[in-house]
N, CA, C, O and CB atoms as a CASP TS submission, in Angstrom:
PFRMAT TS
TARGET T0000
AUTHOR 0000-0000-0000
METHOD Language model
MODEL 1
PARENT N/A
ATOM      1  N   MET     1      -0.690 -12.431   4.456  1.00  0.00           N
ATOM      2  CA  MET     1      -0.424 -13.075   3.200  1.00  0.00           C
ATOM      3  C   MET     1      -1.675 -13.768   2.668  1.00  0.00           C
ATOM      4  O   MET     1      -1.960 -13.722   1.471  1.00  0.00           O
ATOM      5  CB  MET     1       0.712 -14.066   3.352  1.00  0.00           C
ATOM      6  N   ARG     2      -2.409 -14.402   3.558  1.00  0.00           N
ATOM      7  CA  ARG     2      -3.626 -15.104   3.141  1.00  0.00           C
ATOM      8  C   ARG     2      -4.633 -14.141   2.514  1.00  0.00           C
ATOM      9  O   ARG     2      -5.262 -14.465   1.507  1.00  0.00           O
ATOM     10  CB  ARG     2      -4.262 -15.822   4.338  1.00  0.00           C
ATOM     11  N   ALA     3      -4.782 -12.966   3.109  1.00  0.00           N
ATOM     12  CA  ALA     3      -5.726 -11.982   2.579  1.00  0.00           C
ATOM     13  C   ALA     3      -5.325 -11.554   1.178  1.00  0.00           C
ATOM     14  O   ALA     3      -6.178 -11.427   0.300  1.00  0.00           O
ATOM     15  CB  ALA     3      -5.809 -10.759   3.500  1.00  0.00           C
ATOM     16  N   MET     4      -4.040 -11.330   0.962  1.00  0.00           N
ATOM     17  CA  MET     4      -3.579 -10.927  -0.371  1.00  0.00           C
ATOM     18  C   MET     4      -3.807 -12.044  -1.386  1.00  0.00           C
ATOM     19  O   MET     4      -4.185 -11.789  -2.530  1.00  0.00           O
ATOM     20  CB  MET     4      -2.088 -10.543  -0.333  1.00  0.00           C
ATOM     21  N   ARG     5      -3.576 -13.270  -0.962  1.00  0.00           N
ATOM     22  CA  ARG     5      -3.794 -14.419  -1.847  1.00  0.00           C
ATOM     23  C   ARG     5      -5.271 -14.503  -2.238  1.00  0.00           C
ATOM     24  O   ARG     5      -5.590 -14.742  -3.402  1.00  0.00           O
ATOM     25  CB  ARG     5      -3.338 -15.737  -1.161  1.00  0.00           C
ATOM     26  N   ASN     6      -6.174 -14.307  -1.270  1.00  0.00           N
ATOM     27  CA  ASN     6      -7.602 -14.332  -1.555  1.00  0.00           C
ATOM     28  C   ASN     6      -8.001 -13.200  -2.493  1.00  0.00           C
ATOM     29  O   ASN     6      -8.861 -13.374  -3.357  1.00  0.00           O
ATOM     30  CB  ASN     6      -8.399 -14.244  -0.262  1.00  0.00           C
ATOM     31  N   MET     7      -7.382 -12.055  -2.321  1.00  0.00           N
ATOM     32  CA  MET     7      -7.705 -10.920  -3.185  1.00  0.00           C
ATOM     33  C   MET     7      -7.342 -11.224  -4.627  1.00  0.00           C
ATOM     34  O   MET     7      -8.088 -10.872  -5.541  1.00  0.00           O
ATOM     35  CB  MET     7      -6.978  -9.657  -2.714  1.00  0.00           C
ATOM     36  N   VAL     8      -6.220 -11.866  -4.840  1.00  0.00           N
ATOM     37  CA  VAL     8      -5.768 -12.178  -6.195  1.00  0.00           C
ATOM     38  C   VAL     8      -6.533 -13.363  -6.763  1.00  0.00           C
ATOM     39  O   VAL     8      -7.051 -13.288  -7.877  1.00  0.00           O
ATOM     40  CB  VAL     8      -4.266 -12.469  -6.207  1.00  0.00           C
ATOM     41  N   ARG     9      -6.609 -14.432  -6.026  1.00  0.00           N
ATOM     42  CA  ARG     9      -7.237 -15.660  -6.535  1.00  0.00           C
ATOM     43  C   ARG     9      -8.740 -15.535  -6.697  1.00  0.00           C
ATOM     44  O   ARG     9      -9.304 -16.000  -7.687  1.00  0.00           O
ATOM     45  CB  ARG     9      -6.933 -16.812  -5.616  1.00  0.00           C
ATOM     46  N   ASP    10      -9.393 -14.906  -5.721  1.00  0.00           N
ATOM     47  CA  ASP    10     -10.851 -14.856  -5.707  1.00  0.00           C
ATOM     48  C   ASP    10     -11.418 -13.516  -6.161  1.00  0.00           C
ATOM     49  O   ASP    10     -12.636 -13.345  -6.228  1.00  0.00           O
ATOM     50  CB  ASP    10     -11.349 -15.161  -4.332  1.00  0.00           C
ATOM     51  N   GLY    11     -10.549 -12.578  -6.470  1.00  0.00           N
ATOM     52  CA  GLY    11     -11.019 -11.253  -6.849  1.00  0.00           C
ATOM     53  C   GLY    11     -11.680 -10.534  -5.681  1.00  0.00           C
ATOM     54  O   GLY    11     -12.558  -9.694  -5.878  1.00  0.00           O
ATOM     55  N   ARG    12     -11.259 -10.866  -4.470  1.00  0.00           N
ATOM     56  CA  ARG    12     -11.835 -10.270  -3.271  1.00  0.00           C
ATOM     57  C   ARG    12     -11.409  -8.814  -3.148  1.00  0.00           C
ATOM     58  O   ARG    12     -10.232  -8.487  -3.299  1.00  0.00           O
ATOM     59  CB  ARG    12     -11.418 -11.057  -2.020  1.00  0.00           C
ATOM     60  N   ALA    13     -12.362  -7.956  -2.875  1.00  0.00           N
ATOM     61  CA  ALA    13     -12.073  -6.540  -2.658  1.00  0.00           C
ATOM     62  C   ALA    13     -12.201  -6.226  -1.170  1.00  0.00           C
ATOM     63  O   ALA    13     -12.996  -6.845  -0.463  1.00  0.00           O
ATOM     64  CB  ALA    13     -13.028  -5.641  -3.497  1.00  0.00           C
ATOM     65  N   VAL    14     -11.420  -5.272  -0.707  1.00  0.00           N
ATOM     66  CA  VAL    14     -11.506  -4.841   0.686  1.00  0.00           C
ATOM     67  C   VAL    14     -11.611  -3.321   0.719  1.00  0.00           C
ATOM     68  O   VAL    14     -11.210  -2.634  -0.220  1.00  0.00           O
ATOM     69  CB  VAL    14     -10.274  -5.334   1.509  1.00  0.00           C
ATOM     70  N   SER    15     -12.153  -2.819   1.806  1.00  0.00           N
ATOM     71  CA  SER    15     -12.260  -1.364   1.966  1.00  0.00           C
ATOM     72  C   SER    15     -10.889  -0.778   2.265  1.00  0.00           C
ATOM     73  O   SER    15      -9.941  -1.508   2.554  1.00  0.00           O
ATOM     74  CB  SER    15     -13.261  -1.001   3.094  1.00  0.00           C
ATOM     75  N   ASP    16     -10.790   0.530   2.194  1.00  0.00           N
ATOM     76  CA  ASP    16      -9.519   1.176   2.496  1.00  0.00           C
ATOM     77  C   ASP    16      -9.095   0.920   3.940  1.00  0.00           C
ATOM     78  O   ASP    16      -7.917   0.680   4.205  1.00  0.00           O
ATOM     79  CB  ASP    16      -9.615   2.677   2.236  1.00  0.00           C
ATOM     80  N   ARG    17     -10.024   0.966   4.857  1.00  0.00           N
ATOM     81  CA  ARG    17      -9.697   0.714   6.261  1.00  0.00           C
ATOM     82  C   ARG    17      -9.247  -0.730   6.488  1.00  0.00           C
ATOM     83  O   ARG    17      -8.325  -0.986   7.262  1.00  0.00           O
ATOM     84  CB  ARG    17     -10.901   1.027   7.144  1.00  0.00           C
ATOM     85  N   GLU    18      -9.906  -1.667   5.808  1.00  0.00           N
ATOM     86  CA  GLU    18      -9.517  -3.069   5.915  1.00  0.00           C
ATOM     87  C   GLU    18      -8.118  -3.276   5.340  1.00  0.00           C
ATOM     88  O   GLU    18      -7.330  -4.043   5.894  1.00  0.00           O
ATOM     89  CB  GLU    18     -10.534  -3.970   5.192  1.00  0.00           C
ATOM     90  N   ALA    19      -7.802  -2.604   4.236  1.00  0.00           N
ATOM     91  CA  ALA    19      -6.476  -2.729   3.628  1.00  0.00           C
ATOM     92  C   ALA    19      -5.384  -2.247   4.581  1.00  0.00           C
ATOM     93  O   ALA    19      -4.309  -2.845   4.643  1.00  0.00           O
ATOM     94  CB  ALA    19      -6.415  -1.937   2.315  1.00  0.00           C
ATOM     95  N   VAL    20      -5.645  -1.187   5.311  1.00  0.00           N
ATOM     96  CA  VAL    20      -4.681  -0.707   6.316  1.00  0.00           C
ATOM     97  C   VAL    20      -4.582  -1.727   7.445  1.00  0.00           C
ATOM     98  O   VAL    20      -3.481  -2.051   7.891  1.00  0.00           O
ATOM     99  CB  VAL    20      -5.100   0.695   6.877  1.00  0.00           C
ATOM    100  N   ARG    21      -5.712  -2.232   7.907  1.00  0.00           N
ATOM    101  CA  ARG    21      -5.731  -3.174   9.037  1.00  0.00           C
ATOM    102  C   ARG    21      -4.953  -4.453   8.734  1.00  0.00           C
ATOM    103  O   ARG    21      -4.246  -4.973   9.597  1.00  0.00           O
ATOM    104  CB  ARG    21      -7.171  -3.526   9.402  1.00  0.00           C
ATOM    105  N   ILE    22      -5.085  -4.960   7.496  1.00  0.00           N
ATOM    106  CA  ILE    22      -4.399  -6.212   7.156  1.00  0.00           C
ATOM    107  C   ILE    22      -3.021  -5.952   6.556  1.00  0.00           C
ATOM    108  O   ILE    22      -2.368  -6.872   6.064  1.00  0.00           O
ATOM    109  CB  ILE    22      -5.242  -7.030   6.178  1.00  0.00           C
ATOM    110  N   ASP    23      -2.585  -4.702   6.600  1.00  0.00           N
ATOM    111  CA  ASP    23      -1.235  -4.314   6.203  1.00  0.00           C
ATOM    112  C   ASP    23      -0.957  -4.507   4.710  1.00  0.00           C
ATOM    113  O   ASP    23       0.145  -4.888   4.315  1.00  0.00           O
ATOM    114  CB  ASP    23      -0.237  -5.099   7.000  1.00  0.00           C
ATOM    115  N   VAL    24      -1.976  -4.237   3.891  1.00  0.00           N
ATOM    116  CA  VAL    24      -1.796  -4.272   2.443  1.00  0.00           C
ATOM    117  C   VAL    24      -1.344  -2.898   1.947  1.00  0.00           C
ATOM    118  O   VAL    24      -0.613  -2.796   0.961  1.00  0.00           O
ATOM    119  CB  VAL    24      -3.108  -4.706   1.734  1.00  0.00           C
ATOM    120  N   VAL    25      -1.779  -1.856   2.629  1.00  0.00           N
ATOM    121  CA  VAL    25      -1.347  -0.485   2.324  1.00  0.00           C
ATOM    122  C   VAL    25      -0.853   0.165   3.614  1.00  0.00           C
ATOM    123  O   VAL    25      -1.204  -0.264   4.713  1.00  0.00           O
ATOM    124  CB  VAL    25      -2.514   0.354   1.683  1.00  0.00           C
ATOM    125  N   ASP    26      -0.038   1.200   3.465  1.00  0.00           N
ATOM    126  CA  ASP    26       0.513   1.894   4.624  1.00  0.00           C
ATOM    127  C   ASP    26      -0.443   2.916   5.221  1.00  0.00           C
ATOM    128  O   ASP    26      -0.510   3.077   6.439  1.00  0.00           O
ATOM    129  CB  ASP    26       1.793   2.573   4.245  1.00  0.00           C
ATOM    130  N   LEU    27      -1.179   3.603   4.361  1.00  0.00           N
ATOM    131  CA  LEU    27      -2.055   4.661   4.836  1.00  0.00           C
ATOM    132  C   LEU    27      -3.122   4.969   3.805  1.00  0.00           C
ATOM    133  O   LEU    27      -3.036   4.546   2.652  1.00  0.00           O
ATOM    134  CB  LEU    27      -1.253   5.919   5.163  1.00  0.00           C
ATOM    135  N   VAL    28      -4.126   5.710   4.237  1.00  0.00           N
ATOM    136  CA  VAL    28      -5.196   6.184   3.358  1.00  0.00           C
ATOM    137  C   VAL    28      -5.246   7.691   3.494  1.00  0.00           C
ATOM    138  O   VAL    28      -5.225   8.214   4.608  1.00  0.00           O
ATOM    139  CB  VAL    28      -6.586   5.528   3.710  1.00  0.00           C
ATOM    140  N   ALA    29      -5.310   8.389   2.384  1.00  0.00           N
ATOM    141  CA  ALA    29      -5.356   9.850   2.403  1.00  0.00           C
ATOM    142  C   ALA    29      -6.545  10.322   1.570  1.00  0.00           C
ATOM    143  O   ALA    29      -6.870   9.707   0.554  1.00  0.00           O
ATOM    144  CB  ALA    29      -4.025  10.459   1.865  1.00  0.00           C
ATOM    145  N   PRO    30      -7.192  11.398   1.986  1.00  0.00           N
ATOM    146  CA  PRO    30      -8.375  11.883   1.272  1.00  0.00           C
ATOM    147  C   PRO    30      -8.070  12.640  -0.030  1.00  0.00           C
ATOM    148  O   PRO    30      -8.969  12.886  -0.834  1.00  0.00           O
ATOM    149  CB  PRO    30      -9.159  12.773   2.178  1.00  0.00           C
ATOM    150  N   SER    31      -6.802  13.005  -0.229  1.00  0.00           N
ATOM    151  CA  SER    31      -6.441  13.749  -1.436  1.00  0.00           C
ATOM    152  C   SER    31      -4.965  13.523  -1.758  1.00  0.00           C
ATOM    153  O   SER    31      -4.212  12.999  -0.936  1.00  0.00           O
ATOM    154  CB  SER    31      -6.735  15.265  -1.259  1.00  0.00           C
ATOM    155  N   ARG    32      -4.569  13.919  -2.950  1.00  0.00           N
ATOM    156  CA  ARG    32      -3.169  13.794  -3.333  1.00  0.00           C
ATOM    157  C   ARG    32      -2.280  14.656  -2.438  1.00  0.00           C
ATOM    158  O   ARG    32      -1.212  14.220  -2.010  1.00  0.00           O
ATOM    159  CB  ARG    32      -2.980  14.186  -4.803  1.00  0.00           C
ATOM    160  N   ASP    33      -2.726  15.873  -2.160  1.00  0.00           N
ATOM    161  CA  ASP    33      -1.938  16.754  -1.286  1.00  0.00           C
ATOM    162  C   ASP    33      -1.762  16.141   0.103  1.00  0.00           C
ATOM    163  O   ASP    33      -0.673  16.190   0.675  1.00  0.00           O
ATOM    164  CB  ASP    33      -2.612  18.135  -1.170  1.00  0.00           C
ATOM    165  N   ALA    34      -2.832  15.566   0.640  1.00  0.00           N
ATOM    166  CA  ALA    34      -2.743  14.931   1.956  1.00  0.00           C
ATOM    167  C   ALA    34      -1.799  13.736   1.905  1.00  0.00           C
ATOM    168  O   ALA    34      -1.036  13.508   2.844  1.00  0.00           O
ATOM    169  CB  ALA    34      -4.137  14.491   2.443  1.00  0.00           C
ATOM    170  N   LEU    35      -1.844  12.979   0.828  1.00  0.00           N
ATOM    171  CA  LEU    35      -0.954  11.835   0.676  1.00  0.00           C
ATOM    172  C   LEU    35       0.506  12.276   0.649  1.00  0.00           C
ATOM    173  O   LEU    35       1.349  11.694   1.332  1.00  0.00           O
ATOM    174  CB  LEU    35      -1.296  11.061  -0.598  1.00  0.00           C
ATOM    175  N   LEU    36       0.799  13.297  -0.135  1.00  0.00           N
ATOM    176  CA  LEU    36       2.176  13.777  -0.225  1.00  0.00           C
ATOM    177  C   LEU    36       2.660  14.342   1.100  1.00  0.00           C
ATOM    178  O   LEU    36       3.821  14.161   1.466  1.00  0.00           O
ATOM    179  CB  LEU    36       2.297  14.833  -1.312  1.00  0.00           C
ATOM    180  N   THR    37       1.781  15.021   1.818  1.00  0.00           N
ATOM    181  CA  THR    37       2.143  15.547   3.134  1.00  0.00           C
ATOM    182  C   THR    37       2.435  14.411   4.098  1.00  0.00           C
ATOM    183  O   THR    37       3.409  14.468   4.849  1.00  0.00           O
ATOM    184  CB  THR    37       1.025  16.439   3.689  1.00  0.00           C
ATOM    185  N   GLU    38       1.603  13.385   4.084  1.00  0.00           N
ATOM    186  CA  GLU    38       1.798  12.242   4.972  1.00  0.00           C
ATOM    187  C   GLU    38       3.077  11.476   4.644  1.00  0.00           C
ATOM    188  O   GLU    38       3.758  10.997   5.552  1.00  0.00           O
ATOM    189  CB  GLU    38       0.602  11.308   4.889  1.00  0.00           C
ATOM    190  N   ARG    39       3.409  11.355   3.375  1.00  0.00           N
ATOM    191  CA  ARG    39       4.585  10.590   2.942  1.00  0.00           C
ATOM    192  C   ARG    39       5.879  11.382   3.066  1.00  0.00           C
ATOM    193  O   ARG    39       6.958  10.791   3.015  1.00  0.00           O
ATOM    194  CB  ARG    39       4.408  10.140   1.509  1.00  0.00           C
ATOM    195  N   ASP    40       5.806  12.680   3.226  1.00  0.00           N
ATOM    196  CA  ASP    40       6.986  13.526   3.273  1.00  0.00           C
ATOM    197  C   ASP    40       7.951  13.042   4.352  1.00  0.00           C
ATOM    198  O   ASP    40       7.581  12.890   5.516  1.00  0.00           O
ATOM    199  CB  ASP    40       6.590  14.983   3.525  1.00  0.00           C
ATOM    200  N   GLY    41       9.181  12.805   3.945  1.00  0.00           N
ATOM    201  CA  GLY    41      10.212  12.397   4.884  1.00  0.00           C
ATOM    202  C   GLY    41      10.371  10.894   5.042  1.00  0.00           C
ATOM    203  O   GLY    41      11.341  10.440   5.648  1.00  0.00           O
ATOM    204  N   ARG    42       9.444  10.121   4.513  1.00  0.00           N
ATOM    205  CA  ARG    42       9.578   8.658   4.613  1.00  0.00           C
ATOM    206  C   ARG    42      10.544   8.162   3.558  1.00  0.00           C
ATOM    207  O   ARG    42      10.650   8.735   2.473  1.00  0.00           O
ATOM    208  CB  ARG    42       8.204   7.957   4.456  1.00  0.00           C
ATOM    209  N   ARG    43      11.238   7.106   3.882  1.00  0.00           N
ATOM    210  CA  ARG    43      12.174   6.489   2.944  1.00  0.00           C
ATOM    211  C   ARG    43      11.544   5.254   2.325  1.00  0.00           C
ATOM    212  O   ARG    43      10.737   4.566   2.951  1.00  0.00           O
ATOM    213  CB  ARG    43      13.498   6.125   3.645  1.00  0.00           C
ATOM    214  N   VAL    44      11.924   4.991   1.095  1.00  0.00           N
ATOM    215  CA  VAL    44      11.443   3.810   0.389  1.00  0.00           C
ATOM    216  C   VAL    44      12.644   2.953   0.049  1.00  0.00           C
ATOM    217  O   VAL    44      13.616   3.439  -0.530  1.00  0.00           O
ATOM    218  CB  VAL    44      10.639   4.192  -0.895  1.00  0.00           C
ATOM    219  N   THR    45      12.583   1.696   0.402  1.00  0.00           N
ATOM    220  CA  THR    45      13.650   0.759   0.086  1.00  0.00           C
ATOM    221  C   THR    45      13.215  -0.088  -1.095  1.00  0.00           C
ATOM    222  O   THR    45      12.124  -0.659  -1.089  1.00  0.00           O
ATOM    223  CB  THR    45      14.002  -0.128   1.308  1.00  0.00           C
ATOM    224  N   VAL    46      14.063  -0.171  -2.103  1.00  0.00           N
ATOM    225  CA  VAL    46      13.762  -0.994  -3.271  1.00  0.00           C
ATOM    226  C   VAL    46      14.786  -2.112  -3.368  1.00  0.00           C
ATOM    227  O   VAL    46      15.896  -2.017  -2.844  1.00  0.00           O
ATOM    228  CB  VAL    46      13.752  -0.143  -4.571  1.00  0.00           C
ATOM    229  N   GLY    47      14.383  -3.165  -4.047  1.00  0.00           N
ATOM    230  CA  GLY    47      15.295  -4.282  -4.235  1.00  0.00           C
ATOM    231  C   GLY    47      16.295  -3.983  -5.314  1.00  0.00           C
ATOM    232  O   GLY    47      16.163  -2.984  -6.021  1.00  0.00           O
ATOM    233  N   PRO    48      17.298  -4.828  -5.458  1.00  0.00           N
ATOM    234  CA  PRO    48      18.354  -4.607  -6.455  1.00  0.00           C
ATOM    235  C   PRO    48      17.819  -4.524  -7.893  1.00  0.00           C
ATOM    236  O   PRO    48      18.405  -3.841  -8.732  1.00  0.00           O
ATOM    237  CB  PRO    48      19.381  -5.722  -6.364  1.00  0.00           C
ATOM    238  N   GLN    49      16.721  -5.210  -8.173  1.00  0.00           N
ATOM    239  CA  GLN    49      16.157  -5.168  -9.533  1.00  0.00           C
ATOM    240  C   GLN    49      15.603  -3.778  -9.863  1.00  0.00           C
ATOM    241  O   GLN    49      15.452  -3.442 -11.038  1.00  0.00           O
ATOM    242  CB  GLN    49      15.044  -6.226  -9.685  1.00  0.00           C
ATOM    243  N   ASP    50      15.300  -2.973  -8.850  1.00  0.00           N
ATOM    244  CA  ASP    50      14.760  -1.628  -9.075  1.00  0.00           C
ATOM    245  C   ASP    50      15.826  -0.538  -8.961  1.00  0.00           C
ATOM    246  O   ASP    50      15.525   0.634  -9.186  1.00  0.00           O
ATOM    247  CB  ASP    50      13.645  -1.349  -8.086  1.00  0.00           C
ATOM    248  N   ALA    51      17.043  -0.891  -8.622  1.00  0.00           N
ATOM    249  CA  ALA    51      18.084   0.100  -8.373  1.00  0.00           C
ATOM    250  C   ALA    51      18.448   0.902  -9.607  1.00  0.00           C
ATOM    251  O   ALA    51      18.906   2.037  -9.477  1.00  0.00           O
ATOM    252  CB  ALA    51      19.308  -0.573  -7.842  1.00  0.00           C
ATOM    253  N   HIS    52      18.262   0.359 -10.790  1.00  0.00           N
ATOM    254  CA  HIS    52      18.628   1.066 -12.020  1.00  0.00           C
ATOM    255  C   HIS    52      17.577   2.045 -12.491  1.00  0.00           C
ATOM    256  O   HIS    52      17.822   2.790 -13.440  1.00  0.00           O
ATOM    257  CB  HIS    52      18.895   0.084 -13.105  1.00  0.00           C
ATOM    258  N   ARG    53      16.418   2.069 -11.863  1.00  0.00           N
ATOM    259  CA  ARG    53      15.332   2.974 -12.294  1.00  0.00           C
ATOM    260  C   ARG    53      15.557   4.377 -11.838  1.00  0.00           C
ATOM    261  O   ARG    53      14.740   5.254 -12.117  1.00  0.00           O
ATOM    262  CB  ARG    53      14.001   2.498 -11.779  1.00  0.00           C
TER
END
């Protein structure tokens, strides 16, 4: 949480590997096809405010 707060408040940027390490993103993929292949079969849970989309 602290890292995300610093990113927003201070405009701090992190590398893709750092973002995975601090759990800001789930994964890094070299291409759209690789991303879709990696995400295939995963479920996404949304909150009630997103249920109507």
